[in-house]
C-alpha positions in Angstrom: 0.0 0.0 0.0 2.8 2.3 0.6 4.1 2.0 -2.8 0.7 2.9 -4.3 0.5 5.9 -1.8 3.7 7.1 -3.2 2.6 6.5 -6.9 -0.5 8.6 -6.1 1.5 11.5 -4.7 3.8 11.6 -7.5 1.0 11.6 -10.1 -0.8 14.4 -8.2 2.4 16.4 -7.9 3.0 16.1 -11.6 -0.5 17.3 -12.4 0.0 21.0 -12.6 -3.6 22.1 -13.3 -4.8 19.9 -10.2 -2.1 21.7 -8.1 -3.3 25.2 -9.4 -6.8 24.6 -8.5 -6.3 22.8 -5.1 -3.3 25.0 -3.7 -3.4 28.5 -5.5 -6.9 28.9 -6.7 -8.5 29.0 -3.0 -6.0 31.7 -2.2 -6.7 33.8 -5.2 -10.4 33.7 -4.4 -9.6 34.6 -0.7 -7.7 37.7 -2.0 -10.6 38.7 -4.3 -13.4 38.4 -1.7 -11.6 39.8 1.2 -10.5 42.9 -0.8 -13.8 43.5 -2.4 -15.7 43.0 0.9 -13.4 45.2 3.2 -10.9 42.8 4.9 -11.3 45.0 8.4 -15.1 45.0 8.2 -16.9 42.7 10.9 -19.1 39.9 9.8 -22.4 40.1 11.6 -22.9 37.7 14.3 -19.2 36.4 14.4 -17.2 39.2 15.9 -14.5 38.2 13.2 -13.2 40.5 10.7 -13.9 39.7 6.8 -10.3 38.5 6.4 -10.2 36.3 9.5 -13.5 35.0 8.7 -12.9 34.2 5.0 -9.6 32.7 5.8 -11.1 29.6 7.2 -13.8 29.5 4.5 -11.1 29.5 1.8 -8.7 27.2 3.5 -11.7 24.6 3.9 -12.7 25.2 0.5 -9.0 24.3 -0.6 -9.0 21.2 1.2 -12.4 20.3 -0.1 -11.1 20.8 -3.7 -8.0 18.8 -3.1 -9.9 15.8 -1.7 -13.2 15.9 -3.6 -11.9 16.8 -7.1 -8.9 14.9 -6.9 -10.5 11.6 -5.9 -13.7 11.3 -7.6 -12.6 12.0 -11.6 -9.2 9.9 -10.8 -11.2 6.9 -9.7 -13.9 6.9 -12.3 -11.1 7.1 -15.0 -9.2 4.3 -13.5 -12.2 2.1 -13.4 -12.7 2.6 -16.9 -9.2 2.0 -18.1 -8.8 -1.2 -16.2 -6.3 -0.1 -13.7 -8.5 -0.7 -10.7 -9.3 -4.3 -12.2 -5.3 -4.7 -12.4 -5.0 -3.6 -8.8 -7.6 -6.5 -7.7 -5.1 -9.2 -9.1 -2.4 -7.9 -6.6 -2.4 -8.7 -2.9 -3.5 -5.1 -2.2 -6.7 -5.3 -0.3 -9.6 -3.2 -1.4 -9.3 -1.1 1.8 -5.9 -0.3 0.8 -6.7 1.2 -2.5 -9.3 3.6 -0.7 -6.8 4.2 2.0 -4.2 5.2 -0.6 -6.6 7.6 -2.5 -7.6 9.2 0.8 -4.1 9.5 2.1 -2.7 11.0 -1.2 -5.6 13.4 -1.4 -4.9 14.5 2.2 -1.3 15.2 1.6 -2.1 17.6 -1.3 -4.9 19.2 0.8 -2.3 20.3 3.4 -0.4 22.8 1.2 -3.7 24.5 0.3 -4.4 25.2 3.7 -1.1 26.5 4.5 -0.8 28.8 1.6 -4.2 30.3 2.4 -3.0 31.1 6.0 0.3 32.3 4.7 -1.7 34.8 2.4 -4.0 35.8 5.3 -1.2 36.6 7.6 1.2 38.1 5.1 -1.2 40.3 3.1 -4.2 40.8 5.0 -2.5 41.0 8.6 -4.6 38.2 10.2 -3.1 37.8 13.7 -3.8 34.7 15.8 -2.2 32.7 18.6 0.3 30.0 18.0 -2.1 27.4 19.2 -4.9 28.6 17.1 -2.8 28.4 13.7 -2.0 24.9 14.9 -5.4 23.8 16.0 -6.9 25.3 12.8 -4.5 23.4 10.6 -5.2 20.0 12.4 -9.1 20.7 12.4 -9.3 21.5 8.8 -7.1 19.0 7.8 -8.7 16.2 9.4 -12.0 17.4 8.5 -11.2 17.1 4.7 -11.3 13.2 5.4 -15.4 13.5 5.4 -15.1 14.9 1.7 -12.3 12.5 0.8 -14.8 9.6 1.5 -17.3 11.6 -0.6 -15.1 11.8 -3.5 -14.3 8.0 -3.3 -18.0 7.5 -3.5 -18.6 9.6 -6.5 -15.8 8.0 -8.5 -17.6 4.8 -7.9 -20.9 6.1 -8.6 -20.5 7.7 -12.1 -18.7 6.9 -15.1 -15.6 8.7 -16.4 -17.8 11.0 -18.7 -20.3 11.7 -16.1 -18.3 12.1 -13.1 -17.1 15.7 -13.8 -20.5 17.4 -14.0 -21.8 15.4 -11.1 -18.8 16.4 -8.9 -18.9 20.0 -10.0 -22.5 20.2 -8.9 -21.8 18.5 -5.7 -18.7 20.6 -5.3 -20.2 24.2 -5.9 -23.4 23.4 -4.1 -21.7 22.2 -1.1 -19.2 25.3 -1.2 -21.9 28.1 -1.7 -24.8 26.6 0.4 -22.4 25.7 3.0 -21.2 29.4 3.4 -17.7 29.0 2.3 -17.9 31.5 -0.4 -20.1 34.0 1.5 -21.4 34.2 5.1 -24.7 31.9 5.4 -26.1 34.7 7.5 -26.8 36.8 4.2 -28.9 33.9 2.9 -32.8 33.9 2.9 -34.0 32.2 6.2 -34.9 29.0 4.0 -31.3 28.6 2.9 -30.0 29.3 6.2 -31.9 26.4 7.5 -30.7 24.3 4.9 -27.2 25.3 5.4 -27.1 24.2 8.9 -27.4 20.5 7.9 -24.7 20.7 5.3 -21.2 19.3 6.1 -19.5 22.3 4.6 -21.2 24.5 7.0 -20.2 22.3 10.1 -16.8 21.8 8.5 -16.0 25.8 8.5 -17.8 26.3 11.8 -15.2 24.2 13.6 -12.4 26.6 12.4 -14.4 29.8 13.2 -14.8 28.5 16.9 -11.1 28.1 17.2 -10.7 31.6 15.6 -13.2 33.1 18.4 -11.2 31.1 21.1 -14.1 28.7 21.7 -14.5 25.0 21.7 -16.0 23.6 18.6 -19.7 22.8 19.0 -20.9 19.4 19.6 -23.7 19.7 17.0 -21.0 20.6 14.3 -18.8 17.8 15.3 -21.8 15.4 15.2 -23.0 16.6 11.7 -19.6 15.8 10.2 -19.4 12.5 11.8 -22.7 11.5 10.6 -21.7 12.6 7.0 -18.4 10.7 7.4 -20.2 7.6 8.1 -22.6 8.0 5.1 -20.0 8.9 2.9 -17.5 6.2 3.9 -20.3 3.5 4.0 -21.6 4.6 0.6 -18.1 4.3 -0.9 -17.5 0.7 0.7 -20.7 -0.4 -0.7 -20.0 1.1 -4.2 -16.8 -0.6 -4.2 -18.0 -3.9 -3.2 -20.9 -3.5 -6.0 -18.2 -2.5 -8.6 -16.0 -5.6 -7.4 -18.8 -8.0 -8.4 -19.5 -6.5 -11.6 -15.8 -7.0 -12.6 
């Protein structure tokens, strides 16, 4: 399995387009949004400046991009090319393939988080305590596993041609409705009610609690835990179903 993880990492690092969208794109969006909204303005109901609030949103968005977009399309294409069928002929267990995909995506997601933090601190003068920077990095990185599991599930759910539009709909839907691109408090009430139950909303809320020097809310942790079980369970079921077809 270690060899497969190294192979997946090498492939991801050679893909310049993927690296741009997963590492640099969130930082660019962060600069655009924070500048247009006024970096030192306060976000209603949070007590955080726009620059600080959006920092967590875009770091979460970057991690989401790396693990969701990276996994789903690559897995779907590998299924069609026969690569997954070849791996099944090796001693590598099915869980090893899924873990290798998740681990490689998680490694790529870390630079996306760190770059957003560096841009926020260097260009937008965001200042936090050392423990907050470390806690934010750990929480956002660990939380990305929820969406890594979703990426695996989508990769086994759709064909190579259909996976990109399906993933894009899920990707932008979760990002926008979950409040990663703009505070969900600006939404109509019905959308605010929906947002509270989305994994992306709970994901970013964990980071914002740390920024406010508070403990993450149990409800947000519970929402992410439930979604992880659902996504991971769905990925496992779809993997077994695909194995039977093969």
